[in-house]
N, C-alpha and C positions, 0 to 999 in steps of 0.2 A: 404493483411494486416490482415484479420480476423484470419488466422491461427497462427498469432504471439501473440494471446491473452494468450497463455499458455507457449509455448517454454519449455515443460516439459523435453525434452532431455538435454537442456542446464542446467536447474536447478538440474537435477538428476546427472549431471557429474561435469562440471566446477563449477556450481553455488553452489553445496552442500558444497564446501570448503570456501565460502565467509564469511566475517564478516560484519554484518549489523549494522548501527550506528545511524540511526535517533533517536534523544532523545525524551523521554516523558517529557512534561512540567508539573511539579508537581503543579504549580499554577492553571492550568486548572482542576485539579482533586480535589482541596480542598473542593468544595461544592458537590462532588459526593459521594453518599452513598457507603460504602465499601461492601454492599451486592448487588450492581448494577449488572445486568446481562450483561456481556461484551463479545463481540466476536472480536477476532483479525483475520481479514481476510487477508490472505497472511502472516501467522505468521512465516514462515520460520522454524527455529529451536527453536523458543519460547523465544527469548531474551526479547521482550517487555512484553510477558506474565509473565515471571519471575520478571521483574521490577514492574509490577502491583501488583504481590503478595507481593513484598517487601514493597509496599505502603499500604498494608492491604486489598486489594481487594480479595474476597473469591470465586467469581463466574465468572471465566474467562475460555473461551474456545478458541481454535485456530484451524483454517483450512488453508490448503495450497494445491496447486495442485501438489506439488513435493513429491512423496513418499520418495525420498532420504532425503530431508530436514526434513520431519516428522520423519523418522527413526533416524536422528541425534538428533532431539529434544527429542524423547522418551528415547534415550540412555543418553543424558545429564541431562534431567529433567523428570524422570519417573513419578513424582507426578502431572504433568500438563496434561490437557485434550486436546489431539490432534486428528484431523481427516483429512483424505485425501479427497480433493475435487475430486469427480468422473467426474462431468460434469460442470466445471466452466463456468459461474459464479453461477450456480444454487446451492442453499443451501438446505440441508435436514432438514430444520426447518420450522415450521408453521409461519404465519404472527405474527408480534409483539413479537417475542421470546426474543428480547434483548432490553436493555435500552441504550446501547452504543456500537458502532462499531468503531474499529480502522482500518485504511487503510494506513499503513506506507510503503512508497516506493513501492507501488503496481501499481499505474497508470503509472509510468515510464516503467513498464514491459508490458503494454498493449497499443501498439502504435495506434491502430485503434480507430477512433472516436465512431463508433457504438458499438464496444466492451466495451469501457469505459462507454457509456451511459447505456448499458445493465447491467453492473456491479453495477453502482450506483443505478439503479432501483431495483435490487435484494437486495441490502443492505437496501434500503428504505423499501422494503417489510417486512424484518425481524425486522426492528426497530419499537418499539412502538411509538405512537404519543408523541411528546415532547422529543423523544430520541436524543442522541448526536452522530454525526459522526465526528470523529477526523481524519483528513487527513494530512499526511506529505509527501511531494513529491518534485521532482526536478523542478526548474524553468530554463528558458533559461539563459545560461551563456554568458558572453560578451567577453570571451577570444578567441584568434585566432584559437586555436585548435578545440574548440567546434563549433564555427561558420563555420569553414571550413567543418566539417563533417556533420553539419546540411544541408548546401547548397548542398554538394555532394550527399547526400542521397535523398534529395528532387528532385534533377535534374534527378537522375538515376531511381528512383522508383515512383516518383510522390506522395510521402508521405507528410503529413503535415510537415511544417518547425519545426525542433526540434527533428525529428526522426533520429537515427543514429545507426550504428553497432559498438559494442565494439571490441577491438582487439582479445578478446577471444571468440567471437561468439554470444553474446546476441544482440538483437535489442531492443533499449530503446527509450524513448521519454522524452525530457525536455519541459516544458510548459510555455507559457505566463500565468501570474497569472490570467488574465481575463478568460482564457480558463478553469482553474480549478474552478473559481467561477461560470462560466456558466454551468458547469456540475451539480451543486448542486441545480437543480430545485426542488421545494418542500421543501427546507431547508432555514433557515435564518442563515447567518454567524454571529456568536456572538463574535468571536475573531479571530485574525490573527496575525502572526508574521513571520518574515524572520530570517533564521538561517544559519550559516555556518556548513557544515558537511564534513566528509571524506567519499568518495564514496566506494563501495565495491572493487574497483580497486585502491584505495589509493590516489585519487585526491581530492584536496580541492575544494568544490563547494558550491553554494548557493541553499537553499531549502526554501520552505514556509510551514507553518502549518496553517491549517484552522480548527476551531471548529464550527460546524454547528448544528442547532437544527431542527429536523423534525417538519414541521407544523402539 
């Protein structure tokens, strides 16, 4: 499972063509200074970074493990600051480098429990005390198609319930909301909302967004 924490080959080929859709909630940004140091971890081609710029944020950086997605972002939005993650989840920033980190549809791409914990720990390291972590990710779906593939994958591979393979080759994970909250050790969840989204493969699904503050 640990080697599924990156899946670079997928994101550099099939994944580089995808459209990402998790929305930013502007209400959660109202009280945030427009000069706040923001990192978009797993930024893809920079869609969320560009949206933050439209909201007036001036200090936004993005990192992603896929050179293909970063290349797409640099071509589409050359004015944004992109960097390729060489050894995810390790970041080339000193502690407390950022005041806010966004983690949009990233945990779904990291099926392994230990890999998820390592990622959140690294994000906590680069967040300043009192900084915000904004998570948007997929929750367990209750439809027959999803429940069938959760059960099949768990039986075949012994993975946590909610892990599955997409038809085009990605291994993903949907979460119980309690699992996501439990990942945020050292954080206080200050707001939470459930939303409907369209996935990168065009399916309507439910997701959750958590806004958490580092203690």
